[in-house]
N, C-alpha and C positions, 0 to 999 in steps of 0.2 A: 587439444587437438581440435581443428577448424571442425571437422564434422560433429565431432560430440558437444563444441553449442552451437548451431544449427540443429541439429538433433534435442536439446536439454531448452535452447531458447524460446524454436518454435514447430515443435512435431510433436515430442513428451507431453508439454504442457496444453499440447491442442490453440495454441494460438495460430497456426495453419488449419482448417477441420480437411478432416478425407475427404479428397475431391479439389481440395482447393492443392492454388500454385502457391509454391517459393515464391521469393522475389525474386528478382532478376540478375543475372551472373553481376551484375556492373551493382546493382543496388546491395548485394553481401559482398563486397569484393569494398567496397565503401562503409562499409556498417563495420566490417571485423578488419578492416584498414588493412587488407590482405592483396595476395596478387589476382589475375584470373586462373593458373596454372594452380595453384591454393584448393581457389574455392572448384574447382571442376574435376579436383580430385577426391573431394571432399564428399561434392554431387556423389560422385561414382561410386565411393564406399556406403553412401546412403541407399543408391539403388538396389549393387550388390548386396546388402546384406536384406532388402525386403519393403526398407518404408518411405522410396519415394519411384516414381517414375520419372527417364527425363527422356522425352522428343526435342529432337531437332525442330527447332522452331516456334515449339510450343510449349520450352519452360520444364522445372520439373514440378509433377504434381505427387502428393503425398498418397499415400496410398491406404487403404483399410489394414485397421490393424485387428488383427483376431486375438484370442488370449494364446498367446504357444510365443514361445519363446525360439527366438532365428538366430543361425548364424551357421558362416561358413565351417567346412567340414576341416582346413589347414586354420584355424585359429586354435594354438592351445590356451584356451584360457576354461576357467571352472566353469557351472551352473552358474555360480553365487553371481559373478562377477556378467554373463550373459542376462542372469534378471533384470543386477544391476542394472546395466545399456537399456535393461527394456522399460522400464521405468518401471518391475517388480521386486519382489523381494523373495526370496528363497529360505525358507528354517529346516530344519530338523525334527524330526521324532524316530521314534524305537532308534536309540543309538547306543550302540554298545560299541565297544573299546578292550579288546584282551591280546593276550602274546598268545600263537599258536606256534607249530614247527610245521615244517610248509611242505605239502604233498607232493609226490614226482612231478605232475602236474605243472602244479605254481612253481616252482623250483627253477624247472625249465625254460620257463619262461621270464623269469629272471636272472636265467644265466647261472644257477643255481645248485644246491643239492638240495636232495629230498631228506628234511625233521632239521634243516638248517629254522634260526625264529625269525619269525614277522612279528609285526604289531595289527591288526587285522583292526580296520575299523567301517563298520554297517552302519547303516542310517537311512532313513527314507525322509526323501524331500516333499514339501509341501509349498505350493505356490497359490497363492489369492483362493486358502483352505481344500485346497486338491490332492490327495496324495496324488503326485506325475513320477517319481521316478524310485527307483533303489537303488542304496551305491555302495559296494566293496572294495576297498583299499586293503592293499598289504605290503608293506614297507619292511624292508629287511633292515636286520638288523645288521647295526653300521653305519648309517645314513645318519639315520638324526639318536641321539637321545630317544627310551622309549613317553619318558615320563616328561623331555620337549615337548615332542607331538601331541602328548595329551593337554600339556597348557594353552596353546597354541591355537590347536584345534578349536575351529570357532564353524562349522560346515563344511566348508575344502578340502580336502588333504593336499591339493594338489599347490590351494593358498600356499598352505604352512610350505612346501618344498620350493617354491617361485621366493619368497620372502628371505630363504635363505640364499643368499647369490654366492655363499663360498662352496652355492651345492652344481652352481655353474648348468641348471637344469635346462634343457637347448630345446628339446622335441619328443614328440612322441610317437609310435606305433599302432595304430589304427583297425579294427576292425569293426565293422558296424553288422550286424545281421539282425531281421523280422522273424520271432518262435514267438510262441503260442506258451500264454502264463499257465504254469504247472499253480498245482496247487499252492505251496505254499508263497512263491508270490503274488499270488493271483490276492492270496488274504493280505500280506503285507500290502501291496496296494491299492481292496477293499474294492474287486473288480472281478470276474466270472473266470474261472480257471478257461483256459486256450482264451482270451482276450491277445488280440497282438500284440507286442509288445518291442521295440528298439532294443537290441541287445547293444553296448559300445564296448568291448574291451582291448584298453590301453596299454603300451608300455612307458611308462614313464624315462628317460635316458637322460646322461649329461651330455655336455658337449665333447666328452672322452669315451663317451657310447657303453659309459655305466647302468646300470638295468634299477632306479633307484623306489617307482612303485608300480604296480599293479593293481590297476585296475578295471574294477565291474559293473556294469551300469546298465540297468532295465529301465527303457522309459515308456510311458505309455506316448504313442506319435501324436496325440490332438493336441498335446500341448508340446510340441519342439515342432522345427523345422530346418532340419541342416541341407545344404544347400553346398553345389559345386559346382567352379564354373567349368565348360571343358568346351577348349582351346580349338582349333583350325590344328588340323599339324601342317608339315611342312613335305608336299607332294613331288 
């Protein structure tokens, strides 16, 4: 994608420093041998992701980048992919993988019956040496062979599911809430109890509407920047 070329060639590697302007639309068209419409779409995407500020008549200015991961809430992608786009890398510690019987609440969210089996994957995510998130995924029996998930898991359950195109994973229904970290979560993230965290719970579904994963993620807001574009409604 042109967005990625601009991001990697000019922004993430520091060729264009914070506060400096990107090449003009005409120069980008010539550089990448593409149309102005394509360039403008790429610049809009970079603006929406928080990398640049676009002002009519002034061009596109590279914005300062904090030690955070930025994303739109409409994107179905793993934290690993998000970190890679942002020039970082997430790793996992305290990984636990086991088979469990689903509780009534867990089963209901997956449209299953309490007691049905699932593979649970728990881990703490590390970004630039800091503990930034704790994630728990529940993959119901019958979605993929549990041993296959164990063998293919490299930090992200979502990436495993997306790699299996035969599953036709299409979307996720998600809820984002702000809570105070309890003692157990605070211990896992190495913060004080009561520290604010963002809780993201989502059910991943296939094209046919089958639930293939229940994911619970608790993130320290210092390291995450979720963005939502609000559009003007019809009057």
